[in-house]
py3Dmol code that shows the C-alpha trace and the ligand (Angstrom):
import py3Dmol

protein = """\
ATOM      1  CA  MET A   1      -0.070   0.047   0.057  1.00  0.00           C
ATOM      2  CA  SER A   2       1.342   3.288  -0.771  1.00  0.00           C
ATOM      3  CA  LEU A   3       0.982   6.210   1.696  1.00  0.00           C
ATOM      4  CA  ARG A   4       0.103   9.599   1.119  1.00  0.00           C
ATOM      5  CA  ILE A   5       0.092  13.014   3.048  1.00  0.00           C
ATOM      6  CA  ASN A   6      -3.315  12.948   5.134  1.00  0.00           C
ATOM      7  CA  ASP A   7      -3.559   9.281   5.510  1.00  0.00           C
ATOM      8  CA  THR A   8      -3.486   7.768   8.774  1.00  0.00           C
ATOM      9  CA  ALA A   9      -0.003   6.514   9.962  1.00  0.00           C
ATOM     10  CA  PRO A  10      -0.014   2.977  10.086  1.00  0.00           C
ATOM     11  CA  ASP A  11      -0.109   1.814  13.821  1.00  0.00           C
ATOM     12  CA  PHE A  12       2.339  -0.904  14.851  1.00  0.00           C
ATOM     13  CA  THR A  13       4.224  -2.586  17.820  1.00  0.00           C
ATOM     14  CA  ALA A  14       7.754  -2.986  17.637  1.00  0.00           C
ATOM     15  CA  ASP A  15      11.079  -3.446  19.741  1.00  0.00           C
ATOM     16  CA  THR A  16      13.059  -0.625  20.202  1.00  0.00           C
ATOM     17  CA  THR A  17      16.335   0.332  22.148  1.00  0.00           C
ATOM     18  CA  GLN A  18      14.060   1.636  24.943  1.00  0.00           C
ATOM     19  CA  GLY A  19      11.725  -1.411  25.020  1.00  0.00           C
ATOM     20  CA  ALA A  20       8.640  -2.480  23.069  1.00  0.00           C
ATOM     21  CA  ILE A  21       6.206   0.500  21.723  1.00  0.00           C
ATOM     22  CA  ARG A  22       2.783   0.741  20.273  1.00  0.00           C
ATOM     23  CA  PHE A  23       3.308   3.489  17.727  1.00  0.00           C
ATOM     24  CA  HIS A  24       0.113   5.887  18.080  1.00  0.00           C
ATOM     25  CA  GLU A  25       0.282   5.422  21.803  1.00  0.00           C
ATOM     26  CA  TRP A  26       4.039   6.250  21.964  1.00  0.00           C
ATOM     27  CA  ILE A  27       3.339   9.422  19.697  1.00  0.00           C
ATOM     28  CA  GLY A  28       0.661  10.539  22.397  1.00  0.00           C
ATOM     29  CA  ASP A  29      -0.570  14.164  21.889  1.00  0.00           C
ATOM     30  CA  GLY A  30       2.463  15.564  20.049  1.00  0.00           C
ATOM     31  CA  TYR A  31       3.952  15.367  16.549  1.00  0.00           C
ATOM     32  CA  ALA A  32       6.430  12.688  15.755  1.00  0.00           C
ATOM     33  CA  VAL A  33       9.273  12.116  13.170  1.00  0.00           C
ATOM     34  CA  LEU A  34       9.882   8.399  12.090  1.00  0.00           C
ATOM     35  CA  PHE A  35      13.031   8.158  10.070  1.00  0.00           C
ATOM     36  CA  SER A  36      14.532   5.117   8.623  1.00  0.00           C
ATOM     37  CA  HIS A  37      17.974   4.413   7.555  1.00  0.00           C
ATOM     38  CA  PRO A  38      19.423   1.603   5.089  1.00  0.00           C
ATOM     39  CA  LYS A  39      21.990  -0.263   7.594  1.00  0.00           C
ATOM     40  CA  ASP A  40      23.698   0.185  10.747  1.00  0.00           C
ATOM     41  CA  PHE A  41      27.582   0.661  10.827  1.00  0.00           C
ATOM     42  CA  THR A  42      27.305   2.377   7.464  1.00  0.00           C
ATOM     43  CA  PRO A  43      29.024   5.731   7.068  1.00  0.00           C
ATOM     44  CA  VAL A  44      26.019   8.321   5.989  1.00  0.00           C
ATOM     45  CA  CYS A  45      23.702   6.641   8.212  1.00  0.00           C
ATOM     46  CA  THR A  46      26.374   6.950  11.079  1.00  0.00           C
ATOM     47  CA  THR A  47      26.403  11.058  10.293  1.00  0.00           C
ATOM     48  CA  GLU A  48      22.630  11.107  10.134  1.00  0.00           C
ATOM     49  CA  LEU A  49      21.862   9.515  13.434  1.00  0.00           C
ATOM     50  CA  GLY A  50      24.354  11.656  15.084  1.00  0.00           C
ATOM     51  CA  THR A  51      22.778  14.880  13.513  1.00  0.00           C
ATOM     52  CA  MET A  52      19.433  13.650  14.812  1.00  0.00           C
ATOM     53  CA  ALA A  53      20.760  13.265  18.187  1.00  0.00           C
ATOM     54  CA  GLY A  54      22.045  16.732  18.215  1.00  0.00           C
ATOM     55  CA  LEU A  55      18.850  18.101  17.379  1.00  0.00           C
ATOM     56  CA  GLU A  56      16.728  16.171  19.663  1.00  0.00           C
ATOM     57  CA  ASP A  57      16.068  19.373  21.685  1.00  0.00           C
ATOM     58  CA  GLU A  58      14.938  21.391  18.789  1.00  0.00           C
ATOM     59  CA  PHE A  59      12.360  18.722  17.659  1.00  0.00           C
ATOM     60  CA  ALA A  60      11.343  18.612  21.599  1.00  0.00           C
ATOM     61  CA  LYS A  61      10.768  22.381  21.680  1.00  0.00           C
ATOM     62  CA  ARG A  62       8.273  21.628  18.854  1.00  0.00           C
ATOM     63  CA  ASN A  63       6.571  19.078  20.693  1.00  0.00           C
ATOM     64  CA  ALA A  64       7.878  16.274  18.337  1.00  0.00           C
ATOM     65  CA  LYS A  65       9.314  12.903  19.288  1.00  0.00           C
ATOM     66  CA  ILE A  66      11.867  11.459  17.103  1.00  0.00           C
ATOM     67  CA  VAL A  67      12.304   7.678  16.424  1.00  0.00           C
ATOM     68  CA  GLY A  68      14.707   6.038  13.900  1.00  0.00           C
ATOM     69  CA  ILE A  69      14.140   2.569  12.404  1.00  0.00           C
ATOM     70  CA  SER A  70      16.170   0.151  10.263  1.00  0.00           C
ATOM     71  CA  VAL A  71      15.866  -3.493   9.526  1.00  0.00           C
ATOM     72  CA  ASP A  72      19.010  -4.474  11.961  1.00  0.00           C
ATOM     73  CA  PRO A  73      18.170  -5.883  15.499  1.00  0.00           C
ATOM     74  CA  VAL A  74      18.172  -3.651  18.696  1.00  0.00           C
ATOM     75  CA  GLU A  75      21.502  -5.189  19.978  1.00  0.00           C
ATOM     76  CA  SER A  76      22.961  -3.734  16.777  1.00  0.00           C
ATOM     77  CA  HIS A  77      21.650  -0.528  17.321  1.00  0.00           C
ATOM     78  CA  GLU A  78      23.166  -0.350  20.645  1.00  0.00           C
ATOM     79  CA  ARG A  79      26.544  -1.441  19.440  1.00  0.00           C
ATOM     80  CA  TRP A  80      26.455   1.127  16.776  1.00  0.00           C
ATOM     81  CA  LYS A  81      25.556   3.933  19.290  1.00  0.00           C
ATOM     82  CA  ASP A  82      29.260   4.223  20.471  1.00  0.00           C
ATOM     83  CA  ASP A  83      30.447   4.797  16.996  1.00  0.00           C
ATOM     84  CA  ILE A  84      27.825   7.421  16.396  1.00  0.00           C
ATOM     85  CA  ARG A  85      29.000   9.172  19.467  1.00  0.00           C
ATOM     86  CA  THR A  86      32.621   8.985  18.618  1.00  0.00           C
ATOM     87  CA  VAL A  87      32.141  10.250  15.150  1.00  0.00           C
ATOM     88  CA  THR A  88      29.420  13.079  15.784  1.00  0.00           C
ATOM     89  CA  GLY A  89      29.934  13.781  19.453  1.00  0.00           C
ATOM     90  CA  HIS A  90      26.263  13.178  20.033  1.00  0.00           C
ATOM     91  CA  ALA A  91      24.834  10.284  22.135  1.00  0.00           C
ATOM     92  CA  VAL A  92      21.532   8.757  20.813  1.00  0.00           C
ATOM     93  CA  ASN A  93      18.930   9.042  23.395  1.00  0.00           C
ATOM     94  CA  TYR A  94      15.863   8.782  21.381  1.00  0.00           C
ATOM     95  CA  PRO A  95      14.733   5.084  20.495  1.00  0.00           C
ATOM     96  CA  LEU A  96      15.662   2.896  17.589  1.00  0.00           C
ATOM     97  CA  ILE A  97      13.290   0.454  16.185  1.00  0.00           C
ATOM     98  CA  GLY A  98      14.750  -3.285  15.427  1.00  0.00           C
ATOM     99  CA  ASP A  99      12.665  -3.901  12.513  1.00  0.00           C
ATOM    100  CA  THR A 100      14.048  -7.354  11.898  1.00  0.00           C
ATOM    101  CA  ASP A 101      10.967  -8.795  10.216  1.00  0.00           C
ATOM    102  CA  LEU A 102      10.590  -5.963   7.970  1.00  0.00           C
ATOM    103  CA  LYS A 103       6.966  -5.411   9.150  1.00  0.00           C
ATOM    104  CA  VAL A 104       7.457  -1.631   9.584  1.00  0.00           C
ATOM    105  CA  ALA A 105       9.483  -0.965   6.648  1.00  0.00           C
ATOM    106  CA  LYS A 106       6.561  -2.760   4.329  1.00  0.00           C
ATOM    107  CA  LEU A 107       3.668  -0.812   6.216  1.00  0.00           C
ATOM    108  CA  TYR A 108       5.523   2.452   5.388  1.00  0.00           C
ATOM    109  CA  ASP A 109       6.216   1.353   1.819  1.00  0.00           C
ATOM    110  CA  MET A 110      10.150   1.767   2.227  1.00  0.00           C
ATOM    111  CA  LEU A 111      10.254  -2.080   0.948  1.00  0.00           C
ATOM    112  CA  PRO A 112       8.112  -3.955  -1.266  1.00  0.00           C
ATOM    113  CA  ALA A 113       5.784  -6.851   0.050  1.00  0.00           C
ATOM    114  CA  GLU A 114       8.028  -9.342  -1.788  1.00  0.00           C
ATOM    115  CA  ALA A 115      11.195  -8.283   0.340  1.00  0.00           C
ATOM    116  CA  GLY A 116      10.734 -11.374   2.524  1.00  0.00           C
ATOM    117  CA  ASP A 117      10.542 -11.241   6.446  1.00  0.00           C
ATOM    118  CA  SER A 118      13.849 -11.295   7.691  1.00  0.00           C
ATOM    119  CA  CYS A 119      16.921  -8.962   7.841  1.00  0.00           C
ATOM    120  CA  GLU A 120      19.441 -11.948   7.823  1.00  0.00           C
ATOM    121  CA  GLY A 121      21.485 -11.670   4.779  1.00  0.00           C
ATOM    122  CA  ARG A 122      20.271  -8.416   3.568  1.00  0.00           C
ATOM    123  CA  THR A 123      23.121  -6.049   2.482  1.00  0.00           C
ATOM    124  CA  PRO A 124      22.890  -2.143   2.804  1.00  0.00           C
ATOM    125  CA  ALA A 125      22.203  -2.257  -0.947  1.00  0.00           C
ATOM    126  CA  ASP A 126      19.023  -4.454  -0.373  1.00  0.00           C
ATOM    127  CA  ASN A 127      17.578  -1.722   1.724  1.00  0.00           C
ATOM    128  CA  ALA A 128      18.399   1.130  -0.563  1.00  0.00           C
ATOM    129  CA  THR A 129      14.622   2.474  -0.435  1.00  0.00           C
ATOM    130  CA  VAL A 130      15.083   2.913   3.291  1.00  0.00           C
ATOM    131  CA  ARG A 131      16.009   6.382   3.876  1.00  0.00           C
ATOM    132  CA  SER A 132      12.899   8.125   4.498  1.00  0.00           C
ATOM    133  CA  VAL A 133      11.079  10.771   6.799  1.00  0.00           C
ATOM    134  CA  PHE A 134       7.616  10.554   8.092  1.00  0.00           C
ATOM    135  CA  VAL A 135       6.159  13.529  10.175  1.00  0.00           C
ATOM    136  CA  ILE A 136       3.012  12.488  11.945  1.00  0.00           C
ATOM    137  CA  GLY A 137       0.821  15.111  13.562  1.00  0.00           C
ATOM    138  CA  PRO A 138      -1.193  14.411  16.978  1.00  0.00           C
ATOM    139  CA  ASP A 139      -4.204  13.623  14.602  1.00  0.00           C
ATOM    140  CA  LYS A 140      -1.813  10.662  13.700  1.00  0.00           C
ATOM    141  CA  LYS A 141      -2.038  11.795  10.025  1.00  0.00           C
ATOM    142  CA  ILE A 142       0.866  11.938   8.090  1.00  0.00           C
ATOM    143  CA  LYS A 143       2.038  15.658   7.209  1.00  0.00           C
ATOM    144  CA  LEU A 144       5.302  15.081   5.377  1.00  0.00           C
ATOM    145  CA  ILE A 145       7.021  12.378   3.453  1.00  0.00           C
ATOM    146  CA  LEU A 146      10.625  12.259   2.372  1.00  0.00           C
ATOM    147  CA  THR A 147      12.931   9.721   0.672  1.00  0.00           C
ATOM    148  CA  TYR A 148      16.244  10.116  -0.054  1.00  0.00           C
ATOM    149  CA  PRO A 149      18.923   8.121  -2.205  1.00  0.00           C
ATOM    150  CA  MET A 150      21.350   5.937  -0.401  1.00  0.00           C
ATOM    151  CA  SER A 151      24.300   8.055  -1.165  1.00  0.00           C
ATOM    152  CA  THR A 152      22.663  11.255   0.149  1.00  0.00           C
ATOM    153  CA  GLY A 153      22.281  12.333   3.793  1.00  0.00           C
ATOM    154  CA  ARG A 154      19.362  14.201   4.740  1.00  0.00           C
ATOM    155  CA  ASN A 155      19.231  17.781   6.014  1.00  0.00           C
ATOM    156  CA  PHE A 156      17.198  17.431   9.212  1.00  0.00           C
ATOM    157  CA  GLN A 157      17.045  21.390   9.757  1.00  0.00           C
ATOM    158  CA  GLU A 158      14.703  21.038   6.635  1.00  0.00           C
ATOM    159  CA  ILE A 159      12.609  18.740   8.881  1.00  0.00           C
ATOM    160  CA  LEU A 160      12.682  21.410  11.516  1.00  0.00           C
ATOM    161  CA  ARG A 161      11.633  24.160   9.062  1.00  0.00           C
ATOM    162  CA  ALA A 162       8.856  22.073   7.570  1.00  0.00           C
ATOM    163  CA  ILE A 163       7.403  21.292  11.032  1.00  0.00           C
ATOM    164  CA  ASP A 164       7.368  24.949  11.875  1.00  0.00           C
ATOM    165  CA  SER A 165       5.469  25.466   8.782  1.00  0.00           C
ATOM    166  CA  ILE A 166       2.939  22.591   9.240  1.00  0.00           C
ATOM    167  CA  GLN A 167       2.304  23.732  12.881  1.00  0.00           C
ATOM    168  CA  LEU A 168       1.866  27.394  11.756  1.00  0.00           C
ATOM    169  CA  THR A 169      -0.408  26.458   8.948  1.00  0.00           C
ATOM    170  CA  ALA A 170      -2.448  24.218  11.294  1.00  0.00           C
ATOM    171  CA  LYS A 171      -3.423  27.198  13.298  1.00  0.00           C
ATOM    172  CA  HIS A 172      -3.838  30.050  10.922  1.00  0.00           C
ATOM    173  CA  GLN A 173      -5.084  30.310   7.329  1.00  0.00           C
ATOM    174  CA  VAL A 174      -1.825  30.893   5.919  1.00  0.00           C
ATOM    175  CA  ALA A 175       0.834  29.048   3.733  1.00  0.00           C
ATOM    176  CA  THR A 176       4.746  29.655   3.805  1.00  0.00           C
ATOM    177  CA  PRO A 177       6.571  30.606   0.836  1.00  0.00           C
ATOM    178  CA  ALA A 178       9.603  28.857  -0.708  1.00  0.00           C
ATOM    179  CA  ASP A 179      12.783  28.893   1.845  1.00  0.00           C
ATOM    180  CA  TRP A 180      10.447  30.493   4.629  1.00  0.00           C
ATOM    181  CA  LYS A 181      11.516  30.476   7.989  1.00  0.00           C
ATOM    182  CA  GLN A 182      10.156  31.548  11.592  1.00  0.00           C
ATOM    183  CA  GLY A 183       9.547  35.254  11.224  1.00  0.00           C
ATOM    184  CA  ASP A 184       9.351  35.725   7.894  1.00  0.00           C
ATOM    185  CA  ASP A 185       6.165  37.030   6.005  1.00  0.00           C
ATOM    186  CA  VAL A 186       3.560  34.175   5.096  1.00  0.00           C
ATOM    187  CA  ILE A 187       0.968  33.801   2.536  1.00  0.00           C
ATOM    188  CA  ILE A 188      -2.594  34.143   3.236  1.00  0.00           C
ATOM    189  CA  THR A 189      -4.614  31.175   1.818  1.00  0.00           C
ATOM    190  CA  ALA A 190      -7.274  31.790  -1.121  1.00  0.00           C
ATOM    191  CA  ALA A 191      -9.785  30.596   1.369  1.00  0.00           C
ATOM    192  CA  VAL A 192      -9.698  33.853   2.986  1.00  0.00           C
ATOM    193  CA  SER A 193     -11.636  36.808   1.581  1.00  0.00           C
ATOM    194  CA  ASN A 194     -10.079  40.270   1.611  1.00  0.00           C
ATOM    195  CA  GLU A 195     -12.307  41.321   3.904  1.00  0.00           C
ATOM    196  CA  ASP A 196     -11.618  38.475   6.211  1.00  0.00           C
ATOM    197  CA  ALA A 197      -8.081  39.032   5.756  1.00  0.00           C
ATOM    198  CA  VAL A 198      -8.094  42.537   7.267  1.00  0.00           C
ATOM    199  CA  ARG A 199     -10.287  41.179   9.999  1.00  0.00           C
ATOM    200  CA  ARG A 200      -7.680  38.029  10.767  1.00  0.00           C
ATOM    201  CA  PHE A 201      -4.377  39.661   9.865  1.00  0.00           C
ATOM    202  CA  GLY A 202      -4.664  43.494  10.390  1.00  0.00           C
ATOM    203  CA  SER A 203      -2.668  44.433   7.177  1.00  0.00           C
ATOM    204  CA  TYR A 204      -1.618  42.657   4.198  1.00  0.00           C
ATOM    205  CA  GLU A 205       0.184  43.421   0.827  1.00  0.00           C
ATOM    206  CA  THR A 206      -1.199  42.217  -2.522  1.00  0.00           C
ATOM    207  CA  ILE A 207       1.601  41.379  -4.653  1.00  0.00           C
ATOM    208  CA  LEU A 208      -0.693  39.604  -7.426  1.00  0.00           C
ATOM    209  CA  PRO A 209      -4.329  38.847  -6.845  1.00  0.00           C
ATOM    210  CA  TYR A 210      -3.315  35.352  -5.832  1.00  0.00           C
ATOM    211  CA  ILE A 211      -0.323  36.335  -3.658  1.00  0.00           C
ATOM    212  CA  ARG A 212      -1.196  38.089  -0.534  1.00  0.00           C
ATOM    213  CA  LYS A 213       1.324  38.548   2.197  1.00  0.00           C
ATOM    214  CA  THR A 214       1.254  39.327   5.554  1.00  0.00           C
ATOM    215  CA  LYS A 215       3.369  39.224   8.840  1.00  0.00           C
ATOM    216  CA  GLN A 216       3.801  36.102  10.628  1.00  0.00           C
ATOM    217  CA  PRO A 217       0.785  35.476  12.908  1.00  0.00           C
ATOM    218  CA  ALA A 218       1.897  35.128  16.794  1.00  0.00           C
ATOM    219  CA  ALA A 219       1.462  31.472  17.529  1.00  0.00           C
TER     220      ALA A 219
END
"""
ligand_1 = """\
9
BEZ
C 25.489 4.836 4.141
O 24.802 5.247 4.969
O 26.641 5.291 4.111
C 25.072 3.557 3.388
C 24.036 3.187 3.588
C 23.600 2.105 2.477
C 24.278 1.699 1.476
C 25.444 2.334 1.417
C 26.079 3.356 2.412
"""
view = py3Dmol.view(width=600, height=400)
view.addModel(protein, "pdb")
view.setStyle({"model": 0}, {"cartoon": {"style": "trace"}})
view.addModel(ligand_1, "xyz")
view.setStyle({"model": 1}, {"stick": {}})
view.zoomTo()
view.show()
């Protein structure tokens, strides 16, 4: 099954480095970032998991929990954490799912149904499609999906920026332009009439009839 934005994120139970979790229950009332990597003890993945460890506080500020996943066993994740700390200087304190039967990878459409049901003998290349990010909201709906090639490490600052936009636009009838960041002007959505725009946002600028900009509303 292919997943799309606004679909309900599939729920699952899984073993993690912090014990068994039921995903929706673990998410609770906040946001969650589920991010996968092709294989433990590989170079790009080592830098990615360390970068996420360094950003955990930034995600927490946004009420977003983070959880990593690969088809490697939990014991492998535990051994790998030392390397991640040595290389990046960051301790991994978020849970890592050991998806050894590929159940979650298949549920999230990272691997095809015919990928088998064991991590045994799988090479990093076999898991090439497993470098994905899913941002999930408190309503358990998928807000963002991203998949990168095996050879390209992800930019997790972009995930933080996207969460800022997702949370702002969930509250106000605005959208955020290209490269927007906190504090920049925002776009008033088409659903808001000009009269309503004045009432909601005070003042705004009409760049084109379909592009109306205003100051970022207060959270
Ligand atoms: C890496 O993270 O460096 C990597 C992952 C899968 C295949 C090859 C390299």
